[in-house]
N, C-alpha and C positions, 0 to 999 in steps of 0.2 A: 419707163419711169414707174417707180413703186408708189402706190397710193395707200393712204391709211385705210384700214378696214371701214371705219366710219368717220364722217366729217360733217360738222354743222357749220355753215358759213353765214355770218352776218344775220343771225336770227334776231328778229325784233317782234315784240307783241305789245299791244296796248288794250286796255279796257276803259271805255268811256273817256278817251283822251288822256288817260293815265298810263304812261309807258312803264311796263313791268319788266321788259327785256329790251336792251338796246345793243344791237350789233354784237351778239355773243358768238364766239368761235370756239369750237370743240373738236379735238382730234383724238382718236384712240386706235391702236393697232391690236391685232390678234395676240392673245396671251399677255395682255397688259391690264393693269389696274389703275384706273383714273379716279382720284378722290375729288368729288364735287362738293365744295364746302362753302359755307356762308351762313349768316344769321338767318333766323326765321324771317320770311318776307323778302329775302334777297333775290328770289326768282328761280331757285332750284327746282321747285315743284312744277312751275310753268314750263321750264326748259325740258324736263323729262316727260311731261305730258305731251309736248310737241313731238318729241322723239318717239313716244309710244303711240302716236296717232290719236290721242284722246282729244286734243285741240289742234288747230292749225295756226301756224305763224302768220303774221301780217306780211313779213318779207324775209328773205333768206332762203338758203337751200340746204337740203340733206343729201349727202352722197354716200353710197355704199360701193367700195372698191372703185372709186372715181366716177361712178355713174349716178346721176340725179335720180332720186326716188321721191314719191309723193304719197304720204300716208293720210288717208281720209278717216280711217277708223283704226282702233287697236288691232283688229284682225289683219289689216294691211301690214302693220309693223310685224306681227307674229309670222305672217307668210314670208317676210324677209328675215326671219329668225332673230328678231329683236324682241326680247321679253322683259317685262318689268315686274319685279316682286315688291309690292307696296307694303307699308307697315300694317295696313288692314288686310289680313290674309284672306285669300280667295279659295277657301276649302269647303267641302261639304262635310259637316261634322258627323252626320249619321251614316256616311259611307265609310268603307274601309280604307286603309292606306293604299292598297293596290287599286281600288276603284278611283280614288282621287288621282293617283299617279297616271292611270291610263284612261281617264275620263274622255279626253278629246279623241282617243282612238275608238272607243266603244259606244259613244253616245248615239251614233246613227246605225249601230249594228242591228241587223235583223237575224233572228234565229238564236242558236245556242251560244252561250259564252262558256268557254272551258275554264272554270274557276280555278282548278288546281294548277293548271299551266300558267294562268295569269298571276297567281300568287307566287309561284316559283320564280317566274320571270321578274316580278317586282322585287322580291327579296334579293335576287342576284344583282339586279341593277343598283339597288340601294347599297348593298354590301360593297360593290365595286366603287361606289361613290363615297364610301366611308360612313354611311348612315345605317345603323343597326336597329331596324324596326320590324315588328311582326306584320306581314302583309295583310292579314285578316283582322287586324286590330282596328276598331272604330276610331276615327280621327278625334272624336270628342274626348277620348281617354288620353290623348297625347298631351305632353307638357307644351308650353309656349315655344320652348327651344326646339322640340321635336317637330312641331307644326311648321316653324320657320324653315327647318332643314328639309322637310317634305316639300314645301313650296318651292324651294330652290331646286330640289331634285326634279320636281315636276317641270320646271322651266327648262332644265337641262335635257330632260327626256323629249321635249319638243324641239330638240336640236338647236338650241339658242346659240348664235354666234356672238351676240351682244346681250349681256344681262345687266339690267339696271337694278341695283339693290338699294331701296330707300330706307335708310336707318335700320338695317336688319338686326342690330344688337340693342336697339333702344329699350326693349322690354326684357332683356336678358341680364344675367349677372354671373360672376364667378366663372366656373368651368364651362358653362354653356356658351359664354362669349368666345372662349378659346376654341371650343369645338367648331363653332360656326366660322370663325376666322380660318381655321384649317381647311374647311370646305371651300371657302373662297379661294384659298391658295391652290386647291386641287382644280378649281375651274380655270385658273390661270394656266396651270400646267397642261390642261387639256386644250389650250389655245383659245379659250373663250375670252372675249374682251369684256371687262367688268367695270361699270361705272358705279362707284361705291360712295354713297352719301352717308355721312356720319358727323356728329358733333364731338366725338371722342378723339382727341388729337393723338393719344397713344396708339389707337387702332390705325389711324391714318399713316403715322410714321412707321409703324411696324408692318404695314401691308402694301401701301400704294407705291406705284412707280412714278406717277406724275400727279399733279394737282391742278385744279381750276377753281379760282375764288370769285364768287359773285357778291356784290353789295349793292342793294337798291337797284337791281336790274342791270348793273354795269359790271363789266369784266375787270376785276382789280388786279389779276395776276394769274400766270400759269407757268409751269415749268417742271423740271425734275424734282421729286421730293427730296432727293439727297442734296439739293442746292439751296434748301431753305431751312428754317428753324421753326419750332412751335410759336415762338414770340413773333416772328415775322409773319407767319400765317395768320395769327390772331390780329396783328396790326392791319393786315389787308382786309380781314373780315369785318372788323368793327371800326376801322378808321383811326384807331388809337391803340397804344399799348396798354394792356391791363396789368396793373401791379397787384400781385397777390399779397395780402396783408393777413398774417395769422392772427387768431384771436388774442386779445390781451389777457395776460394772466390775472386770475382773480384770487382773492384771499378767502379761504373757507371759514376762517374764524368768525363767529357771530353772524354767519350767513343765515338768511331766512329760508326755512324749509317750505317748499311749495307742494311737493308730491312725494309720498313715500309708498313703496310697494313692498309687501311682506308675504313671502311664501306663495306667490301667485302660481297656480298649477292648473294644468289641463292635460289629461292622460294622452301621451303620444305627441304632444305639441309643446307644452311649457312645463318646466319642473323646478319648483321652489325658487322663483325669481324674487330677488331682493335688491332694492336700490333706492336712492334718494335723489331728488332733483331740487336744486336750490334756486332762489330768486337771482336773476341775472346770469344764469348759466346755460350753456349749450352742452347737453350730454349726448355724445355720439354713440350710436349703436351699430357695430360692425358685425359681419358674419356672412357666410355663404348663403345663397338662395336655399330656402328650406330650413334655415337654422332657427326660425321662430321669431325673426325680427318683426315682420308685419303682423303676425298673430299677437305679439305682445302689445303693440300700440292699439290694435283693434280691441283687445280685451280691456285695456285701460279705458278706452272710449265707449265701452259698452256695446260694441258692434258684434263681438264674439263672446260666447259664454266661457266661464271658468268654473272649475270644480271646487277649488279652495283658495284661500288667501285673502288678504285684505288690502284695501287702497285707502290711504290717508291724504286728504287735501287740506293744506294749511294746518296740519296737526290734528285734524279731526277725521274720524273714520267716515268714508263716503260710501253710500249705497248706490252703486251704478249698475242698472240693469239694461240700459238703453243709451244710445247717443243723446237723446233728449236729457236724460239725467246728467250725463257728462257735461253737456253745455251749461246746465244750471250750476254745476260746480266750477265753471270757468275753464273747461278743457275743450280744446278744438283739435280736430284732426285734418291735416292735408293728406289725403290718401294717395297711394301709389298710382291708382287709376283716376286721375283728376277729372277726366272727361266724363266718365260714367258714374263715379261715386262722389265727386266733389262739386259738381256743377249741374245745373239744369240747362243743357245746351240750347234748348228751344225757348229759353227766356232771355230777357235783356241783361246786359251787364249790371244795370241798376238793381233789377229784381234779385239777381244772384247775390249782390252785396248785402242786401238787407234781409235775406230769407232765413238766416239763422239767429237773428236777434231775439232772445227769449222774452225781452221786455216790450217788444213792439206790439201794441194792441191796435193802433190806428195807423192808417197810411196817410202820411202828410207828403203829398207829391212834390211840393216846392222844396221842403226840407230834404227829401231824399235826393232830388236832382242836385241840390247844392252840395250835399255831403258826398254824393257819388263823384261829382266833379273834383272835389277836394282830394278824394282817394286817387282818382286818375292822375292828378297832378303830383301828389306826394309819392306815389308808387311808380310814376313814369310809365303808365299804361298807354300803349299806342292804340288809339281807335279814333274813329271819326266823331262819335258822340256816345255818351253812356247808354243810349237807347238801343244800340245795335245788339243783335243776338250774340251771346257769349261764345257760341259754337263757331262763329266766324273768325275768332281771334286766333293768333298763333299760340303755340304751347306756352311760351314764356309769359305772354299777356294773360292767358287763362289762369296760369298759376298765381299771378299777382291779384287777380280777381278773387281767387280762393282765399288768399291772405287778407284782402280787404274785408271779405265776409266775416272772418274771425276777429279782425280788429273792431268791426262794427258790433260784433257780439260781446265785446269787452272780455274776452278770455285772457287769462294770464298764464295758462299752461298750454303750449302749442306742440303738437305731435306732428313732425314732418317726415313723411315716408317717401323717400326718393324724390325730393322736391325739385331737382333739376334734371330729371330723366327726360331725354328728348328735347332739351332746351339748348339754344345756342350759347356760345361763350359770353356774349355781351349780356344776355338776360341772366345767365348764371351769376355774373359779377354783381348785377343789380340785386338779385335775390340774396346773395351773401351779405351785401350791404344792408338790406332790410333786416335780415336776421340779427346782425350786430346792433343795429339801432333798437330793435325790440328788446334785446338783452339789456342794453344800457338803460332802457325805460323800466326795467324790472321784471320782464317776462322770463319764464323758464321754458326752455325749448329742448325737446328730444329730437335728434336728427338721425335718421336712418339713411344710409347711402351705400351702394355697391362700389362706389368710387372711393378708394382709400385716401387719395389726396384731398378729396372733399371733406372727409371725416377729420383728417389731421389738421387741415387749415382752419376749420370752423368750430372745433369742439374744445371745451375746457377739460373734460374727462371723457374716457372712452370705455364702454362696456363691449365685450366680445361674446357673442352667442355661438354655440355649437350644439346642434341636436336638442334645442329647447332649453339649454342650460347656459348660465353665465360662466364662462371659463376664464375670464380675466377682467379686471378693472384696472385701467391704465391711466396714468397721468399723461397729459398730452406732451409734456416736455420730454418724457422718456419713451414715448411710443414711436414706432416706425412701422412701415408697411410689412416688413418681414416679421416683426414681433406679433402684429395683429393677425397675420395669416397663420402663424404658428398655432395660435389659440383657436382660430376659426376652423382649422381642420381637425380639431379634436384635443387641444391642450386641456388638461384637467385641473391644474391648480389656479388659484385666484391671486393676482398680484394687485397691490395697491400702491 
C-alpha cells in the first residue's frame, strides 16, 4: 500500500478554551505542490507551526511515509527533512551568501575552513538551482527577492523533503515573483513536497496541484486545483462570494484640485514628475519594482528628499521637508511596510489611532476610548478590545488601524503604498470598500499596487512609471493589463 509522503490526521489545537484548529487533515506526496489558503486568522500559521515542531497539537497525528512521528522542537522536524521558510527571513546579514548557505555544516567546525572551495561549491549549488548570486557577497547587499531565494536554497541544501513556504511572494513584485515561482516549480521537479501559502489566487492556480482551505480553524474544502475556480475558492475562504465592483466613473469638469506635483526630481530616482490629484479621485500608480513608485509618494510625504520641483496642496505651494509638514497640509501615507513604518507595534490599537493627530494637545481617555470603539465598528476591525497591542493583530486589521490613524488626523489626501500586500481576500474587499467610501466623502487617494487587477478595479486614472519617469497616463476605461505592462517596461510616450 502506497502512503502519502506526509499526512496530518485530525489535528486540533486550542488556546485558553478557544479552538483554533478542529480536526484538520492534510496529505501531500513527493513532487506535489499543495496550496494552503484561508483568511488571516483561519489557522494556517498554527497548522504549519505544529508541522514544523514550533508548537504541539492537542490531538491528532503526523505521519511520514505512513509512520507516526513526534516533533517536540523545530530541530526534530528538520531532522526529518521538513523545513519551513517564514516571511521573516532567518539569514545573517553580515555573513556572505556562502556562509549563510552552509552555516549548519560549518557552525561546529574546528580548524581551517577552505573558503575558496566553499565559495565554488556554493556558486555551483545555486547555479544548478537557478539562482545566480556571488558566493562572497554579504547578504545585507541582496534584494528582498534574492534573500528569499537564498532562504529557499538554504532549505533545499538541508535536503528538505517537505518545504513549507509561508507567503514567499508577499513582499515581491513584477519579475521577482515570476523568478521565485520558477524556483518553486524546480523544487517540485526535484521531488520536494511543497506546502505553499499565499493570498494571491493567480499564483495558486498557476502553480498548485491541490488545495486545502481553512476558515476559523475548520477545514472548508480540499481537492485538485483543476476541479475548482477562483470564485469557489474565495467562497470557501470567506463563507460568501465577493463581487468585484469597479470604481464609478467621475466627471473631471469643475473638479476640485487637491494635489499638484510639478517637475519633481531626484537624480537617479525621479525625473520631472508632473500630475494632478482631484477631490473624490483614486489615482492609480503602476510600474515594476524599482520604477520609483514608492520613492514618489515618500517624496510627497516628506520622508525622502527631492532636488527640485514643487508640490501644491489645494492650489497653494506647500513647503514639505518632513512627514510632520505633510500631515499639517492634510497628507497621510500608508507605507508599504506597515508593521515597521506605519505603526508602533508595542503600543495599543487606541494609541496608534490617535498618535498622528496634529491638533491633539491633551489626552482625553474617555473620548479616545469612545472614538476608538467607533473606528473599530465602522472599519470592521477584528479585536478583543481597543487596548490590545496592535502588533498582535492580523495584517488586514493592522492596515485598518493605519487607515483609522489618518482618518483621526483629518487628512484629505491619502497615499496608499501596496495597501493590501499580504492581506487575505476578505480583508482586501473591505479595504477596497473603505477606499470607495473615502472617495465619496471627498478624499483624494493615490494608490500604488503591484497587482494590476487591483489598480484597474480601484482607480479612476492610472499613471505608469518606468525608471523614475511617467511613461503613460491612462483613463481606466481604456486601460488593460497589457497596455500598462507595455509602458511599465519602458514605453516612452504619454497617453491621456
